[in-house]
C-alpha positions as CSV (number, residue, x, y, z in Angstrom):
1,M,-0.3,0.2,0.0
2,R,2.8,2.5,1.1
3,K,4.5,1.7,-2.2
4,N,2.1,2.2,-4.1
5,L,1.3,5.7,-2.4
6,F,4.9,6.5,-3.2
7,K,4.5,5.9,-6.8
8,W,1.1,7.9,-7.1
9,H,2.9,10.7,-5.0
10,S,5.9,10.6,-7.2
11,Y,3.7,10.5,-10.6
12,S,1.5,13.0,-9.8
13,A,4.1,15.3,-9.0
14,L,6.0,15.0,-12.0
15,L,2.5,15.3,-14.0
16,A,1.8,18.9,-12.5
17,L,5.7,20.0,-11.8
18,I,5.6,23.1,-13.7
19,P,2.1,24.3,-13.1
20,L,2.4,23.9,-9.4
21,I,5.7,25.8,-9.7
22,I,3.6,28.6,-11.5
23,I,1.0,28.7,-9.1
24,A,3.6,28.5,-6.0
25,V,5.8,31.5,-7.3
26,T,2.8,33.6,-8.4
27,G,1.3,32.9,-5.0
28,S,3.6,33.9,-2.9
29,I,4.1,37.2,-4.5
30,L,0.5,38.1,-4.7
31,V,0.6,37.7,-1.3
32,F,2.2,40.9,-1.0
33,K,-0.4,42.6,-4.0
34,T,-1.5,45.5,-2.1
35,E,2.2,46.6,-1.1
36,I,3.7,46.0,-4.5
37,D,0.8,48.1,-6.4
38,T,1.0,51.1,-3.7
39,W,5.1,50.4,-4.2
40,L,4.5,50.3,-8.3
41,M,1.9,52.9,-8.4
42,P,1.6,55.3,-5.7
43,E,0.0,58.1,-7.5
44,R,-2.9,55.6,-8.3
45,M,-3.3,53.6,-5.1
46,T,-2.7,56.3,-2.6
47,V,-4.6,59.4,-1.4
48,A,-3.5,61.7,1.6
49,Q,-6.1,62.9,3.6
50,S,-6.5,64.8,6.7
51,S,-8.5,62.4,9.4
52,N,-11.6,64.6,9.9
53,Q,-11.7,64.5,6.0
54,Q,-15.1,62.9,4.5
55,R,-15.6,60.9,1.2
56,A,-17.4,62.8,-1.5
57,N,-21.1,62.1,-2.4
58,F,-21.3,58.7,-3.8
59,N,-23.5,60.2,-6.7
60,Q,-21.2,62.9,-7.6
61,L,-18.2,60.4,-7.6
62,V,-20.4,57.7,-9.9
63,A,-21.6,60.9,-12.1
64,H,-17.9,61.9,-12.9
65,V,-16.6,58.6,-13.9
66,E,-19.7,58.0,-16.2
67,Q,-19.6,61.8,-17.5
68,T,-15.6,61.5,-18.0
69,H,-16.0,58.1,-19.2
70,Q,-19.3,57.6,-21.6
71,N,-18.2,54.3,-23.1
72,Y,-18.7,52.7,-19.8
73,L,-21.0,51.8,-17.5
74,V,-20.0,51.5,-13.7
75,G,-20.3,47.7,-12.9
76,S,-19.0,48.0,-9.3
77,W,-16.7,50.0,-6.8
78,E,-14.3,49.0,-4.1
79,I,-14.9,51.4,-1.4
80,F,-11.9,52.5,1.1
81,D,-12.2,55.0,4.1
82,D,-8.6,54.8,5.7
83,K,-7.4,58.4,4.4
84,K,-4.8,56.3,2.5
85,R,-6.1,53.9,-0.2
86,S,-8.4,55.0,-3.3
87,D,-11.3,53.9,-4.4
88,T,-11.2,51.2,-7.2
89,V,-13.9,51.6,-9.9
90,Y,-14.7,48.6,-12.1
91,L,-16.1,49.2,-15.5
92,I,-18.0,47.5,-18.1
93,S,-17.6,48.4,-22.0
94,K,-20.7,49.6,-23.9
95,T,-19.1,48.4,-27.0
96,D,-17.8,44.5,-25.9
97,G,-19.0,44.1,-22.3
98,Q,-15.1,43.5,-21.2
99,W,-14.3,44.7,-17.7
100,S,-11.9,47.5,-17.0
101,K,-10.8,49.7,-13.9
102,M,-9.8,52.9,-12.5
103,Y,-8.8,54.4,-9.3
104,I,-10.3,57.5,-8.1
105,D,-9.5,59.8,-5.2
106,Q,-12.8,59.5,-3.4
107,Y,-12.3,62.5,-1.0
108,Q,-11.3,64.8,-3.8
109,N,-13.4,63.5,-6.2
110,K,-10.5,63.5,-8.9
111,L,-9.8,60.6,-11.3
112,L,-6.5,59.1,-10.7
113,S,-6.2,57.0,-13.9
114,N,-7.7,56.0,-17.0
115,P,-9.5,52.3,-17.6
116,V,-7.2,49.7,-18.0
117,S,-7.7,46.1,-18.7
118,V,-8.3,44.0,-15.4
119,T,-5.0,42.5,-16.1
120,H,-3.0,45.2,-17.4
121,D,-1.5,46.1,-14.1
122,I,1.1,43.5,-13.7
123,T,-0.3,42.0,-9.8
124,D,-3.6,41.7,-11.9
125,W,-1.6,39.6,-14.7
126,L,0.1,37.6,-12.5
127,L,-3.2,36.8,-10.6
128,S,-5.0,35.9,-13.9
129,L,-1.6,33.5,-14.5
130,H,-2.2,32.2,-10.9
131,Y,-5.4,30.8,-11.2
132,T,-6.3,30.5,-15.1
133,F,-2.7,30.0,-16.4
134,L,-4.0,33.1,-18.7
135,L,-6.1,30.8,-20.5
136,G,-9.8,31.6,-19.2
137,T,-12.1,29.4,-18.2
138,T,-10.2,26.5,-19.3
139,G,-7.4,27.5,-17.3
140,A,-9.5,28.0,-14.5
141,F,-10.6,24.2,-15.2
142,L,-7.1,23.2,-15.1
143,G,-6.3,25.1,-12.3
144,L,-8.9,23.1,-10.5
145,I,-7.4,19.8,-11.4
146,F,-3.8,20.9,-10.2
147,A,-5.3,22.0,-6.4
148,I,-6.5,18.8,-6.2
149,V,-3.4,17.5,-7.3
150,L,-1.6,19.4,-4.8
151,L,-4.0,18.4,-2.3
152,F,-3.0,14.9,-2.8
153,L,0.1,15.7,-2.2
154,G,0.3,17.2,1.0
155,V,-1.9,14.6,2.3
156,S,0.0,11.5,0.9
157,G,3.2,13.7,2.2
158,I,2.1,13.5,5.7
159,I,1.2,9.9,5.1
160,L,4.4,8.7,3.8
161,H,6.7,10.7,5.7
162,R,4.0,10.5,9.2
163,Q,7.1,9.3,11.4
164,F,9.8,11.9,10.1
165,W,8.2,14.7,12.7
166,R,10.4,12.6,15.4
167,K,13.6,13.9,13.4
168,L,11.9,17.1,12.0
169,F,15.3,19.5,12.6
170,T,17.7,17.0,11.7
171,L,19.3,17.5,8.4
172,R,22.6,15.2,7.5
173,F,24.4,18.0,5.9
174,G,27.2,15.8,5.8
175,A,25.9,13.0,4.4
176,A,25.5,11.7,0.4
177,R,23.7,14.2,-1.4
178,R,20.5,12.0,-2.2
179,I,20.2,11.6,1.6
180,F,20.5,15.1,2.2
181,Y,17.7,16.1,-0.5
182,S,15.9,13.7,0.9
183,D,15.9,15.4,4.3
184,V,15.3,18.5,2.5
185,H,12.3,17.1,0.8
186,K,10.8,15.5,4.0
187,F,11.4,18.6,6.5
188,I,9.6,21.3,3.8
189,G,6.9,18.8,3.2
190,I,6.2,17.9,7.0
191,V,6.3,21.9,7.8
192,S,4.8,23.0,5.0
193,S,1.9,20.4,4.3
194,P,-0.5,21.9,6.6
195,I,-0.5,25.4,4.7
196,I,-0.2,23.3,1.4
197,I,-3.7,21.5,2.1
198,V,-5.4,25.0,3.2
199,L,-4.2,26.6,-0.2
200,A,-5.2,23.5,-2.1
201,I,-8.9,23.3,-0.6
202,T,-9.2,27.0,-0.6
203,G,-7.7,27.6,-4.2
204,G,-9.6,24.8,-5.5
205,Y,-13.0,26.4,-4.3
206,W,-12.5,29.5,-5.8
207,N,-11.5,28.2,-9.2
208,T,-14.7,25.5,-9.1
209,A,-16.7,28.7,-8.1
210,E,-15.0,30.5,-11.4
211,V,-15.8,27.3,-13.7
212,L,-19.2,27.3,-12.4
213,H,-20.0,30.9,-13.1
214,E,-18.5,30.8,-16.4
215,L,-20.5,28.1,-17.5
216,E,-23.9,29.1,-16.0
217,H,-23.2,32.2,-18.5
218,H,-22.5,30.5,-21.6
219,L,-25.5,28.3,-21.1
220,E,-27.8,31.5,-20.9
221,Q,-29.7,32.3,-24.0
222,D,-30.0,35.8,-25.7
223,Q,-26.8,37.1,-24.1
224,V,-26.5,40.9,-25.4
225,V,-23.9,44.0,-24.1
226,I,-26.0,46.3,-21.7
227,Q,-26.0,49.7,-23.5
228,D,-27.3,52.0,-20.8
229,K,-27.5,51.6,-16.7
230,L,-30.4,49.2,-15.9
231,Y,-31.5,51.0,-12.7
232,S,-33.6,54.0,-12.2
233,S,-31.8,57.5,-12.2
234,D,-34.0,58.2,-9.1
235,I,-32.0,56.3,-6.9
236,D,-29.9,57.7,-4.3
237,L,-26.5,56.1,-4.4
238,Q,-25.4,58.1,-1.4
239,V,-28.6,57.1,0.3
240,L,-28.5,53.4,-0.1
241,L,-24.9,53.5,1.4
242,D,-26.0,55.6,4.2
243,N,-28.8,53.3,5.1
244,S,-26.5,50.0,4.6
245,T,-24.7,51.0,7.6
246,S,-28.2,50.9,9.6
247,A,-29.4,47.8,7.9
248,I,-26.9,45.5,9.7
249,D,-25.6,46.7,13.1
250,G,-22.2,47.3,13.2
251,F,-22.0,47.5,9.0
252,T,-19.3,49.1,6.6
253,P,-19.6,49.1,3.5
254,T,-16.5,47.8,1.4
255,Y,-17.9,46.7,-2.3
256,F,-20.6,48.2,-4.1
257,V,-22.0,46.4,-7.0
258,F,-24.6,47.5,-9.5
259,P,-27.0,45.8,-11.5
260,F,-24.9,45.0,-14.7
261,E,-27.4,42.2,-15.8
262,P,-30.8,42.2,-16.1
263,E,-31.7,39.8,-13.3
264,L,-29.2,41.6,-10.8
265,H,-30.2,44.6,-8.2
266,F,-27.7,46.9,-5.7
267,T,-25.5,44.6,-3.9
268,V,-23.7,46.2,-0.6
269,Y,-20.7,44.0,0.9
270,G,-19.2,44.9,4.1
271,D,-17.5,44.2,7.3
272,V,-18.9,43.6,10.3
273,T,-18.2,44.2,14.1
274,G,-17.5,41.6,16.4
275,T,-16.2,38.6,14.3
276,N,-13.2,36.4,14.3
277,I,-9.8,37.3,12.5
278,L,-10.9,35.0,9.3
279,T,-13.9,37.2,8.7
280,S,-13.5,38.9,5.5
281,Q,-14.3,42.3,4.2
282,Y,-16.8,40.7,2.2
283,S,-18.4,39.0,4.8
284,S,-22.0,40.3,4.9
285,T,-24.3,41.7,2.2
286,I,-27.5,44.3,1.8
287,G,-29.8,44.2,-1.3
288,W,-31.4,47.1,-2.6
289,N,-33.8,47.0,-5.4
290,R,-32.9,49.0,-8.4
291,D,-36.0,50.5,-9.2
292,T,-37.2,51.0,-5.9
293,G,-34.1,51.8,-3.4
294,Q,-36.3,49.3,-1.2
295,L,-34.2,46.8,1.4
296,T,-34.5,43.5,-0.3
297,T,-31.9,41.2,1.6
298,T,-29.8,41.2,4.4
299,F,-26.9,38.5,5.1
300,D,-25.3,38.9,8.7
301,I,-22.0,36.3,8.7
302,R,-22.7,36.7,12.6
303,Q,-25.7,35.0,12.1
304,A,-24.8,32.6,9.4
305,A,-24.4,28.8,9.4
306,L,-21.1,27.4,10.3
307,G,-20.8,26.4,6.1
308,W,-21.1,29.8,5.3
309,V,-18.5,31.1,7.9
310,I,-16.1,28.4,6.6
311,L,-16.8,29.7,3.0
312,D,-16.1,33.4,4.2
313,S,-12.8,32.3,5.8
314,F,-11.1,30.9,2.9
315,R,-10.2,34.5,1.5
316,K,-8.0,35.4,4.5
317,L,-6.9,31.6,4.6
318,H,-5.8,31.4,1.1
319,F,-4.0,35.1,0.7
320,G,-2.8,35.2,4.7
321,Y,-3.6,38.5,5.3
322,F,-5.4,38.0,8.5
323,A,-3.0,38.5,11.2
324,G,-0.6,41.4,9.8
325,L,2.9,41.7,8.4
326,P,4.1,38.3,10.2
327,R,1.6,36.2,9.2
328,K,2.2,37.4,5.5
329,I,5.7,36.6,5.4
330,I,4.6,33.1,6.8
331,W,2.5,32.5,4.1
332,C,4.6,33.7,1.3
333,V,7.6,31.4,2.2
334,L,5.7,28.4,2.9
335,G,3.5,29.4,0.3
336,L,7.0,28.4,-2.1
337,S,7.4,25.3,-0.7
338,P,6.3,23.6,-3.7
339,L,8.8,25.0,-6.0
340,W,11.5,23.5,-3.3
341,L,9.3,20.3,-3.0
342,S,9.2,20.1,-6.7
343,L,13.0,20.8,-7.3
344,T,14.2,18.4,-4.4
345,G,11.6,15.8,-5.7
346,L,12.5,15.7,-9.2
347,Y,16.4,15.1,-8.1
348,L,15.4,12.2,-6.1
349,Y,13.3,10.8,-8.9
350,L,16.2,10.9,-11.8
351,F,18.6,9.8,-9.4
352,R,16.2,6.9,-8.8
353,K,15.7,6.5,-11.9
354,R,19.3,6.4,-13.4
355,K,20.2,3.5,-10.5
356,Y,17.1,1.5,-12.2
357,L,18.8,2.0,-15.9
358,Q,22.8,1.6,-14.4
359,K,21.1,-1.7,-12.8
360,Y,19.7,-3.1,-15.6
361,A,22.1,-2.0,-17.9
362,S,24.9,-4.2,-15.9
363,A,22.8,-7.0,-15.8
364,P,24.1,-10.0,-18.5
365,V,22.5,-10.8,-21.3
366,I,20.7,-13.9,-21.4
367,S,20.8,-15.6,-24.9
């Protein structure tokens, strides 16, 4: 049984070698996505406001974007109010329905960039490479397959080397290279396996959601590019934001989704007080009717079933931003473990393969 498991572990790792290296390297970089974007694009990502400065009226912000870029519709809006980071606006082209993004100073109502593709910025390109290999829905499906492989490697590695913990911090530096690489492989695998399993499960979930979403859209009939906004011009968007803070106790809006499809209404995502450190900033939602502005739905993560709480925690668990900089560093370092495991595992495989060939090459020929 153990011998067969070892073979499956080795062959699975070889099959997914390159994709897992891509996922590991890009994922470790993306742990610091916000920091990298702020460093590379400070003129877009940051604002400098005093502590008592209030956000501009949301109606005025939206109107400014719509008037300046009349070939686009506002699809969603990422909201920040920390006096440091700018808002991110996601736009939909009236020509082809493609999504773009731009940045705006939400305090001065000042546009900080023009619309660009959602994969234009280097970290957004890396994000697409990370979970779709730049192949769209097909890539998202492949990402799901490799997430399953990664999960298998994590679990099987623990089973195969479950006794290695007794010598966890023992690396035989003076031993033969094969023995040393074997120790390194086991050491990295045992230490990183819990994180690998978490990343595989959470990443697989996101890829599954992406694939199902795209399949649903492809199955729909009569898909059209929206030419005009799908909500009443009488709706006061600022009132919707203001009322959201009282619709759920302790609610802070973080993401505003406009009706960009015929069946959609307004949805405000947000954070709530009194939750655990794994609760995401999009954990709770409030729905508003797009024609009347009336409250339609509320979802408070604090009152949700355990399954919803676990699913919501996937965001912070996958990206590792739930306990400040130290946790991010740990996630970044351990997230690279598939790279080192691939390299050491490949060396060990080639070593065994060479020994196998030498053994049979030296065997006498029987005629």
